[in-house]
C-alpha positions as a Markdown table, in Angstrom:
| # | Residue | x | y | z |
|---|---|---|---|---|
| 1 | Met | 8.7 | 13.7 | 18.1 |
| 2 | Arg | 9.2 | 16.7 | 20.4 |
| 3 | Arg | 11.3 | 14.8 | 23.1 |
| 4 | Lys | 14.0 | 13.5 | 20.9 |
| 5 | Asp | 15.8 | 12.3 | 24.2 |
| 6 | Arg | 12.8 | 9.8 | 24.7 |
| 7 | Glu | 12.7 | 8.6 | 21.1 |
| 8 | Ile | 13.5 | 4.9 | 20.5 |
| 9 | Thr | 15.1 | 4.1 | 17.1 |
| 10 | Asp | 16.8 | 0.8 | 18.0 |
| 11 | Ile | 14.8 | -1.9 | 16.1 |
| 12 | Asp | 15.4 | -4.4 | 18.7 |
| 13 | Lys | 13.8 | -2.2 | 21.4 |
| 14 | Ile | 10.9 | -1.5 | 19.2 |
| 15 | Glu | 10.4 | -5.1 | 18.6 |
| 16 | Thr | 10.6 | -5.9 | 22.3 |
| 17 | Ile | 7.6 | -3.3 | 22.9 |
| 18 | Ile | 5.6 | -4.9 | 20.1 |
| 19 | Ala | 6.3 | -8.4 | 21.2 |
| 20 | Ser | 5.4 | -7.7 | 24.9 |
| 21 | Ala | 2.2 | -5.5 | 24.4 |
| 22 | Arg | -1.3 | -7.0 | 24.4 |
| 23 | Tyr | -3.1 | -5.0 | 21.7 |
| 24 | Met | -2.8 | -2.2 | 19.3 |
| 25 | His | -4.9 | 0.8 | 18.5 |
| 26 | Leu | -5.7 | 0.9 | 14.8 |
| 27 | Gly | -6.5 | 4.4 | 13.4 |
| 28 | Met | -8.5 | 4.7 | 10.1 |
| 29 | Phe | -10.4 | 7.2 | 8.2 |
| 30 | Asp | -14.2 | 7.3 | 8.6 |
| 31 | Gly | -15.1 | 10.0 | 6.1 |
| 32 | Glu | -13.7 | 13.2 | 7.5 |
| 33 | Phe | -13.3 | 11.7 | 11.1 |
| 34 | Pro | -10.8 | 9.4 | 12.6 |
| 35 | Tyr | -11.9 | 5.9 | 13.6 |
| 36 | Ile | -9.8 | 4.0 | 16.1 |
| 37 | Val | -10.2 | 0.4 | 17.4 |
| 38 | Pro | -8.3 | -1.6 | 19.8 |
| 39 | Leu | -7.3 | -4.9 | 18.4 |
| 40 | His | -5.2 | -8.1 | 19.3 |
| 41 | Tyr | -2.4 | -8.5 | 16.6 |
| 42 | Gly | 0.3 | -10.6 | 15.4 |
| 43 | Tyr | 3.4 | -9.3 | 13.6 |
| 44 | Gln | 6.2 | -10.2 | 11.4 |
| 45 | Met | 9.7 | -8.5 | 11.3 |
| 46 | Glu | 11.5 | -9.1 | 8.0 |
| 47 | Lys | 14.5 | -7.3 | 7.0 |
| 48 | Gly | 13.8 | -4.3 | 9.3 |
| 49 | Lys | 10.2 | -4.0 | 7.9 |
| 50 | Leu | 7.2 | -4.5 | 10.1 |
| 51 | Thr | 4.1 | -6.2 | 9.0 |
| 52 | Phe | 1.0 | -6.4 | 11.4 |
| 53 | Tyr | -1.7 | -8.9 | 11.2 |
| 54 | Val | -5.3 | -8.5 | 12.5 |
| 55 | His | -8.6 | -10.2 | 11.7 |
| 56 | Cys | -12.1 | -9.1 | 11.3 |
| 57 | Ala | -15.5 | -10.3 | 10.2 |
| 58 | Lys | -16.4 | -10.4 | 6.5 |
| 59 | Lys | -18.6 | -7.4 | 7.0 |
| 60 | Gly | -18.4 | -4.5 | 9.5 |
| 61 | His | -17.5 | -0.7 | 9.9 |
| 62 | Lys | -13.7 | -1.4 | 10.1 |
| 63 | Leu | -13.6 | -3.3 | 6.9 |
| 64 | Glu | -15.7 | -0.6 | 5.2 |
| 65 | Cys | -13.3 | 2.1 | 6.3 |
| 66 | Leu | -10.3 | 0.1 | 5.1 |
| 67 | Lys | -11.9 | -0.6 | 1.8 |
| 68 | Glu | -12.5 | 3.1 | 1.3 |
| 69 | Asn | -9.0 | 4.3 | 2.5 |
| 70 | Arg | -6.1 | 2.0 | 3.1 |
| 71 | Asn | -3.9 | 4.6 | 5.0 |
| 72 | Val | -3.8 | 3.6 | 8.7 |
| 73 | Phe | -1.9 | 4.6 | 11.8 |
| 74 | Val | -0.9 | 2.1 | 14.6 |
| 75 | Glu | -0.3 | 2.8 | 18.2 |
| 76 | Ile | 1.0 | 0.0 | 20.6 |
| 77 | Asp | 1.9 | 0.8 | 24.3 |
| 78 | Arg | 2.9 | -1.3 | 27.3 |
| 79 | Gly | 4.2 | -1.1 | 30.8 |
| 80 | Glu | 2.8 | 2.0 | 32.3 |
| 81 | Ser | 3.8 | 3.1 | 35.8 |
| 82 | Leu | 3.0 | 6.3 | 37.5 |
| 83 | Ile | 5.5 | 8.8 | 38.3 |
| 84 | Thr | 4.6 | 10.9 | 41.3 |
| 85 | Ala | 6.1 | 14.4 | 42.5 |
| 86 | Asp | 5.5 | 17.1 | 45.1 |
| 87 | Ile | 4.4 | 19.4 | 42.2 |
| 88 | Pro | 1.4 | 18.3 | 39.9 |
| 89 | Cys | 3.2 | 19.5 | 36.7 |
| 90 | Lys | 5.9 | 17.0 | 37.6 |
| 91 | Tyr | 3.7 | 14.0 | 37.5 |
| 92 | Gly | 4.1 | 11.6 | 34.6 |
| 93 | Ala | 4.1 | 8.1 | 33.4 |
| 94 | Glu | 6.8 | 5.7 | 32.4 |
| 95 | Tyr | 5.9 | 3.4 | 29.4 |
| 96 | Gly | 7.0 | 2.1 | 26.2 |
| 97 | Ser | 5.2 | 2.9 | 22.9 |
| 98 | Val | 5.5 | 2.4 | 19.3 |
| 99 | Met | 3.6 | 4.5 | 16.6 |
| 100 | Cys | 3.8 | 4.1 | 12.8 |
| 101 | Arg | 1.7 | 4.6 | 9.7 |
| 102 | Gly | 1.3 | 2.5 | 6.7 |
| 103 | Lys | -1.2 | 0.9 | 4.2 |
| 104 | Ala | -3.8 | -1.8 | 5.1 |
| 105 | Met | -4.0 | -4.8 | 2.8 |
| 106 | Ile | -7.0 | -7.0 | 3.0 |
| 107 | Ile | -6.1 | -10.7 | 2.4 |
| 108 | Glu | -9.2 | -12.4 | 0.9 |
| 109 | Asp | -7.4 | -15.8 | 0.0 |
| 110 | Ile | -8.7 | -18.2 | 2.5 |
| 111 | Lys | -5.4 | -20.3 | 2.5 |
| 112 | Glu | -3.5 | -17.2 | 3.2 |
| 113 | Asn | -5.8 | -16.1 | 5.9 |
| 114 | Val | -5.4 | -19.4 | 7.7 |
| 115 | Lys | -1.7 | -19.2 | 7.5 |
| 116 | Arg | -1.7 | -15.7 | 8.9 |
| 117 | Leu | -4.1 | -16.8 | 11.7 |
| 118 | Val | -1.8 | -19.7 | 12.7 |
| 119 | Phe | 1.0 | -17.3 | 12.7 |
| 120 | Leu | -0.7 | -15.1 | 15.2 |
């Protein structure tokens, strides 16, 4: 991260952002191009490890991409407010965001799926 003075590493602050946001952007590979979709999500924090849960249809482009390449990137943001200034280059925004990468896992067991959907 370029602006280390703005980096959030406190796991409680990270979880506060994740818990209060409404959706995530899930980045996947679609051949040689990125493919990004906004999704509602649930999550679980266990021993400092984050697990996100999303659902999808049994068929579709997102599922095809995930079956081809499990590497994903997640971006979650919330609370944007505009910062104005006299000089355009000093304009900005105040917000919180979480970005992370990981591996997707497709849960095909119906009982496990129902358990995760209830968790959401």
